[in-house]
C-alpha positions as CSV (number, residue, x, y, z in Angstrom):
1,X,290.3,235.0,1.6
2,X,286.9,233.9,0.3
3,X,284.5,236.7,-0.7
4,X,280.8,236.2,-0.7
5,X,279.2,235.9,-4.2
6,X,276.7,238.8,-4.5
7,X,274.7,236.9,-7.2
8,X,273.9,234.1,-4.7
9,X,272.5,236.7,-2.2
10,X,270.2,238.1,-4.8
11,X,268.9,234.6,-5.7
12,X,268.1,233.5,-2.1
13,X,264.9,235.4,-1.6
14,X,263.3,234.7,-5.0
15,X,264.0,231.0,-4.6
16,X,262.5,230.9,-1.1
17,X,259.4,232.6,-2.3
18,X,259.1,230.2,-5.2
19,X,258.9,227.2,-2.8
20,X,256.9,229.0,-0.1
21,X,254.0,230.1,-2.3
22,X,252.6,226.7,-3.2
23,X,252.9,225.6,0.5
24,X,250.9,228.7,1.5
25,X,248.1,227.8,-1.0
26,X,247.9,224.3,0.5
27,X,247.6,225.6,4.0
28,X,245.2,228.5,3.2
29,X,243.2,227.8,0.1
30,X,241.2,230.6,-1.5
31,X,237.6,230.8,-0.4
32,X,235.1,230.7,-3.3
33,X,231.6,232.2,-3.0
34,X,228.8,230.0,-4.2
35,X,225.8,231.2,-6.2
36,X,223.6,231.3,-3.0
37,X,226.1,233.6,-1.2
38,X,226.3,235.8,-4.3
39,X,222.5,236.2,-4.4
40,X,222.5,236.9,-0.6
41,X,225.1,239.7,-1.1
42,X,223.1,241.1,-4.0
43,X,219.9,241.1,-2.0
44,X,221.4,242.5,1.2
45,X,219.8,245.8,2.2
46,X,221.8,249.0,2.2
47,X,224.5,247.7,-0.2
48,X,225.2,249.9,-3.2
49,X,226.3,247.7,-6.1
50,X,226.7,249.2,-9.5
51,X,225.3,246.9,-12.3
52,X,227.8,245.5,-14.8
53,X,226.6,244.6,-18.3
54,X,228.0,241.4,-19.7
55,X,227.8,241.5,-23.4
56,X,226.8,238.0,-24.6
57,X,229.0,238.2,-27.8
58,X,231.7,240.8,-27.3
59,X,233.3,240.1,-30.7
60,X,230.1,240.7,-32.6
61,X,230.0,243.7,-35.0
62,X,228.3,246.8,-33.9
63,X,224.6,246.9,-34.8
64,X,223.4,250.0,-33.1
65,X,223.0,253.3,-35.0
66,X,222.3,256.6,-33.5
67,X,222.1,260.2,-34.9
68,X,224.0,262.8,-32.9
69,X,225.2,266.1,-34.5
70,X,225.9,269.6,-33.4
71,X,222.9,271.9,-32.9
72,X,224.0,274.4,-35.5
73,X,224.5,271.6,-38.1
74,X,221.1,270.1,-37.4
75,X,219.4,273.5,-37.6
76,X,221.1,274.1,-40.9
77,X,219.7,270.8,-42.3
78,X,216.3,271.5,-41.0
79,X,216.1,275.1,-42.2
80,X,217.7,274.4,-45.5
81,X,215.5,271.4,-46.3
82,X,212.3,273.2,-45.1
83,X,213.1,276.3,-47.0
84,X,214.0,274.4,-50.2
85,X,210.7,272.5,-49.9
86,X,208.5,275.4,-49.0
87,X,209.9,277.8,-51.7
88,X,209.9,275.1,-54.3
89,X,210.9,275.9,-57.8
90,X,210.2,279.6,-57.6
91,X,213.0,280.4,-55.3
92,X,215.0,277.2,-55.7
93,X,215.9,274.1,-53.8
94,X,219.5,275.0,-54.3
95,X,219.2,278.3,-52.5
96,X,217.3,276.8,-49.6
97,X,219.8,273.9,-49.2
98,X,222.8,276.2,-49.6
99,X,221.6,278.7,-47.0
100,X,220.8,275.8,-44.6
101,X,224.2,274.3,-44.9
102,X,225.9,277.7,-44.5
103,X,224.0,278.4,-41.4
104,X,224.5,275.0,-39.9
105,X,228.2,274.4,-40.7
106,X,229.5,278.0,-40.3
107,X,227.5,278.9,-37.1
108,X,227.7,282.5,-38.3
109,X,224.0,283.1,-37.5
110,X,223.1,283.0,-33.8
111,X,220.8,280.3,-32.6
112,X,218.2,282.8,-31.6
113,X,218.0,284.6,-35.0
114,X,214.4,285.5,-35.8
115,X,212.8,283.3,-38.4
116,X,210.5,284.6,-41.2
117,X,208.1,281.7,-41.6
118,X,206.2,279.3,-39.5
119,X,207.8,276.3,-41.1
120,X,211.2,277.4,-39.9
121,X,210.1,277.0,-36.3
122,X,209.9,273.2,-36.6
123,X,211.9,271.6,-33.9
124,X,214.5,268.9,-34.7
125,X,216.5,267.1,-32.0
126,X,220.3,267.1,-32.2
127,X,220.4,263.5,-30.9
128,X,218.2,260.5,-31.2
129,X,219.4,257.1,-30.0
130,X,218.0,253.7,-29.1
131,X,218.6,252.7,-25.5
132,X,220.5,249.6,-26.6
133,X,224.0,248.1,-26.5
134,X,226.4,248.4,-29.5
135,X,225.9,244.7,-30.3
136,X,222.6,242.8,-30.5
137,X,220.8,242.9,-27.1
138,X,218.9,240.0,-25.5
139,X,215.6,239.8,-23.8
140,X,213.8,237.1,-21.8
141,X,210.4,238.4,-22.8
142,X,208.5,237.7,-26.1
143,X,207.0,241.1,-25.7
144,X,209.7,243.4,-24.4
145,X,209.7,247.2,-24.0
146,X,212.0,249.1,-26.4
147,X,213.2,252.5,-25.3
148,X,214.8,255.4,-27.2
149,X,216.0,258.9,-26.4
150,X,215.5,262.3,-28.0
151,X,217.4,265.4,-27.0
152,X,214.4,267.7,-27.6
153,X,210.8,267.9,-28.9
154,X,210.3,267.1,-32.5
155,X,207.7,268.6,-34.9
156,X,208.6,266.3,-37.8
157,X,206.9,263.0,-38.4
158,X,208.4,260.2,-36.4
159,X,207.9,256.5,-37.2
160,X,208.7,253.3,-35.3
161,X,209.4,250.2,-37.4
162,X,210.2,246.6,-36.3
163,X,211.7,244.3,-38.9
164,X,212.1,240.5,-38.5
165,X,215.2,239.1,-40.1
166,X,214.5,237.6,-43.5
167,X,211.0,239.1,-43.7
168,X,210.0,241.4,-46.5
169,X,207.3,243.4,-44.7
170,X,207.7,245.1,-41.3
171,X,206.3,243.3,-38.4
172,X,205.2,246.6,-36.8
173,X,205.1,250.1,-38.1
174,X,203.3,253.2,-36.7
175,X,203.7,256.9,-36.2
176,X,205.0,258.1,-32.8
177,X,203.0,261.0,-31.4
178,X,203.5,263.6,-28.7
179,X,207.3,263.8,-28.6
180,X,207.1,267.2,-26.8
181,X,210.3,267.3,-24.8
182,X,213.7,265.7,-24.1
183,X,213.4,262.3,-22.6
184,X,213.3,258.5,-22.9
185,X,210.3,257.2,-24.7
186,X,208.9,253.6,-24.7
187,X,207.4,251.2,-27.2
188,X,205.7,248.4,-25.5
189,X,205.3,245.4,-27.9
190,X,202.6,243.9,-25.7
191,X,200.4,247.0,-26.2
192,X,200.9,246.6,-29.9
193,X,200.0,242.9,-30.0
194,X,203.4,241.8,-31.3
195,X,205.5,238.9,-30.0
196,X,209.0,237.9,-30.9
197,X,210.1,234.4,-31.9
198,X,212.9,232.8,-29.9
199,X,216.3,232.8,-31.5
200,X,215.4,235.2,-34.3
201,X,217.1,238.6,-34.7
202,X,214.9,241.7,-35.1
203,X,215.9,245.2,-36.0
204,X,213.9,248.2,-34.8
205,X,214.1,251.8,-36.0
206,X,213.0,255.3,-34.9
207,X,212.9,257.5,-38.0
208,X,212.4,261.2,-38.4
209,X,211.1,262.0,-41.9
210,X,212.5,265.4,-42.9
211,X,211.0,265.3,-46.4
212,X,208.0,263.4,-47.7
213,X,208.9,260.6,-50.2
214,X,212.7,261.3,-49.7
215,X,214.1,258.5,-47.5
216,X,217.6,259.5,-48.2
217,X,217.1,262.5,-45.9
218,X,215.6,260.4,-43.1
219,X,217.1,261.0,-39.6
220,X,217.2,257.6,-38.0
221,X,218.4,255.4,-35.1
222,X,218.2,251.7,-34.8
223,X,219.2,248.6,-32.8
224,X,218.8,244.8,-32.8
225,X,217.3,242.4,-30.4
226,X,216.9,238.6,-29.9
227,X,214.4,236.9,-27.6
228,X,215.7,233.9,-25.6
229,X,213.7,231.7,-23.3
230,X,215.1,231.6,-19.8
231,X,216.6,228.4,-18.5
232,X,214.9,227.0,-15.3
233,X,217.9,227.8,-13.2
234,X,217.8,231.5,-14.2
235,X,214.0,231.7,-13.8
236,X,214.4,230.5,-10.2
237,X,217.1,233.1,-9.5
238,X,214.9,235.9,-10.9
239,X,212.0,234.9,-8.7
240,X,214.3,234.9,-5.7
241,X,215.8,238.3,-6.4
242,X,214.1,241.4,-5.0
243,X,212.6,243.8,-7.5
244,X,215.1,246.5,-6.8
245,X,218.0,244.2,-7.6
246,X,216.7,242.4,-10.6
247,X,218.3,244.9,-13.1
248,X,221.7,243.9,-11.6
249,X,221.0,240.2,-12.3
250,X,219.7,240.9,-15.8
251,X,222.8,243.0,-16.6
252,X,225.2,240.3,-15.3
253,X,223.5,237.7,-17.4
254,X,223.5,239.8,-20.6
255,X,219.8,240.6,-20.9
256,X,220.0,244.3,-21.6
257,X,216.3,245.0,-22.5
258,X,215.0,243.4,-19.3
259,X,217.6,245.3,-17.2
260,X,216.4,248.6,-18.8
261,X,212.7,247.8,-18.2
262,X,213.3,246.8,-14.6
263,X,215.4,249.8,-13.9
264,X,213.0,252.2,-15.5
265,X,210.2,250.8,-13.4
266,X,212.3,251.3,-10.3
267,X,213.0,254.9,-11.2
268,X,209.3,255.6,-11.8
269,X,208.3,253.9,-8.5
270,X,211.0,255.6,-6.4
271,X,211.3,259.2,-7.7
272,X,213.1,260.2,-4.5
273,X,215.8,257.5,-4.7
274,X,218.8,258.6,-6.9
275,X,220.4,255.1,-6.7
276,X,218.5,253.8,-9.7
277,X,219.5,256.8,-11.9
278,X,223.1,256.3,-11.0
279,X,222.8,252.6,-12.0
280,X,221.2,253.7,-15.3
281,X,224.0,256.2,-15.9
282,X,226.6,253.4,-15.3
283,X,225.0,251.1,-17.8
284,X,224.6,253.8,-20.4
285,X,228.3,254.6,-20.1
286,X,229.3,250.9,-20.4
287,X,227.6,250.5,-23.7
288,X,228.9,253.8,-25.0
289,X,225.7,255.6,-25.6
290,X,226.1,259.2,-26.9
291,X,227.1,261.7,-24.2
292,X,223.7,263.5,-24.1
293,X,222.0,260.2,-23.5
294,X,224.4,259.1,-20.8
295,X,224.1,262.6,-19.1
296,X,220.3,262.4,-19.2
297,X,220.4,258.8,-17.8
298,X,222.1,259.9,-14.6
299,X,220.4,263.3,-14.2
300,X,219.3,263.9,-10.7
301,X,216.1,265.9,-10.3
């Protein structure tokens, strides 16, 4: 008696699928959407499409720097440094710094402990961060808008600096005024009469000076940017894209700073539409901005 071979039975279905799949592709080829169809979908009303940021050079080293610490630690630094400076040699830098670190690190003294001098009431944010990707971000504008976040008001001196790669002196430097609450603040290079050169990397800083003439104690955040001229094909796509969808196009093409400026304008012009805040929150999360920044970016009023 001949018994069926179980191995042959197991091989029949995989072999049939192996030959049938190529035939299926010939009969029903996949449909590819062209650029015009993609633009039409992007521009279609009522469609909620989250933007996706395409980093131009994913393998590039991280260039963004932000400062984010626990509130107690920051308070310790601020109190310690201020006390040491104010009391000077009579009561000792060491005592002020030591007490500051002890209060900040140990968290033994409650946050609402009464203070005994006006200087100790100076406010210092726990987080400052550029609104920028980890790697160098791109812009299509010679005079872009740069944005940065602070977790609270700040009573210390804050300076903005823009450095051009290879240059000795800063291209732009000024003191930032009126940082009176948590939020995202803007530096418009057009208002400051500064233009970027195509293809050159610039680094920009937001620096909180805790002690005069002591840069080692500075509390800073920074990011890098390169200006690129838009090819004609991209310029046409931008012109044909509605204002409320342009941040999606900019993100897809890797132009972070233009996406942020466009999105910020949409949020300001449409305060009752939460869509744009959700889009901002999504982009903040994609570039791994600190949690307070990401949370603020998607906060719904």
